[in-house]
C-alpha positions as CSV (number, residue, x, y, z in Angstrom):
1,X,0.1,0.0,0.0
2,X,2.9,2.3,0.0
3,X,2.3,3.3,-3.7
4,X,-1.2,4.9,-3.0
5,X,0.2,6.8,-0.3
6,X,2.9,8.5,-2.4
7,X,0.4,9.4,-4.7
8,X,-1.6,10.9,-1.8
9,X,1.3,13.2,-1.0
10,X,1.5,14.4,-4.9
11,X,-2.4,14.7,-4.9
12,X,-2.1,16.8,-1.7
13,X,-0.9,19.8,-3.8
14,X,2.7,19.5,-4.9
15,X,4.1,23.0,-4.9
16,X,7.7,22.9,-5.6
17,X,10.8,20.4,-5.4
18,X,13.9,22.1,-4.3
19,X,17.3,20.9,-2.9
20,X,17.5,20.4,0.9
21,X,19.1,23.5,2.6
22,X,21.8,21.2,4.1
23,X,23.3,20.5,0.5
24,X,23.4,16.8,1.1
25,X,21.9,16.2,-2.3
26,X,18.5,15.0,-1.0
27,X,15.2,16.1,-2.5
28,X,12.7,18.2,-0.3
29,X,9.1,18.1,-1.4
30,X,7.0,21.2,-0.4
31,X,3.2,20.4,-0.4
32,X,0.3,22.9,0.3
33,X,-1.3,21.2,3.4
34,X,0.3,17.7,3.8
35,X,-2.5,15.3,4.1
36,X,-0.4,12.2,3.8
37,X,-0.5,11.3,7.7
38,X,-4.4,11.7,7.8
39,X,-4.9,9.7,4.5
40,X,-2.7,6.8,6.0
41,X,-4.9,7.0,9.3
42,X,-8.3,6.8,7.2
43,X,-6.9,3.9,5.1
44,X,-5.8,1.9,8.2
45,X,-9.0,2.6,9.9
46,X,-11.3,1.8,7.1
47,X,-9.2,-1.1,5.6
48,X,-10.1,0.6,2.2
49,X,-8.0,1.6,-0.7
50,X,-7.1,5.5,-1.2
51,X,-8.8,7.0,-4.1
52,X,-8.2,10.8,-3.5
53,X,-6.8,13.3,-1.1
54,X,-7.6,17.0,-1.2
55,X,-6.4,19.8,1.3
56,X,-9.4,22.2,1.8
57,X,-8.7,25.1,4.0
58,X,-7.4,23.5,7.3
59,X,-8.8,20.1,6.5
60,X,-8.2,17.0,4.3
61,X,-11.0,15.5,2.2
62,X,-9.9,11.8,1.9
63,X,-11.9,9.5,-0.3
64,X,-11.5,5.6,0.1
65,X,-12.8,2.6,-1.5
66,X,-14.1,0.1,1.1
67,X,-14.7,-3.6,0.1
68,X,-17.8,-5.2,1.5
69,X,-18.4,-9.0,2.2
70,X,-19.1,-10.1,-1.2
71,X,-20.8,-7.0,-2.2
72,X,-19.9,-3.9,-4.3
73,X,-17.2,-1.8,-2.6
74,X,-18.5,1.4,-1.3
75,X,-17.0,4.9,-1.6
76,X,-16.4,6.5,1.8
77,X,-15.3,10.4,2.1
78,X,-14.0,11.7,5.4
79,X,-13.2,15.1,6.4
80,X,-10.1,15.2,8.7
81,X,-8.7,18.5,10.3
82,X,-5.0,19.1,9.4
């Protein structure tokens, strides 16, 4: 499940990539409202698959697809404060 969470970071609003200030050659990603931790928590709590993440104001809107017992998966949207 690591791949969908990396997508969540990009979907959270990538602003710019820049070299780290320490000059060690590492890459720093700056995001507008980091919702990755909130997305990971919702995925863990629901047991679902991450569909989308959107920072909105001071909250994160997270949508997951949750499988049922032999039924169609249902889409669950959760609003989590940042």
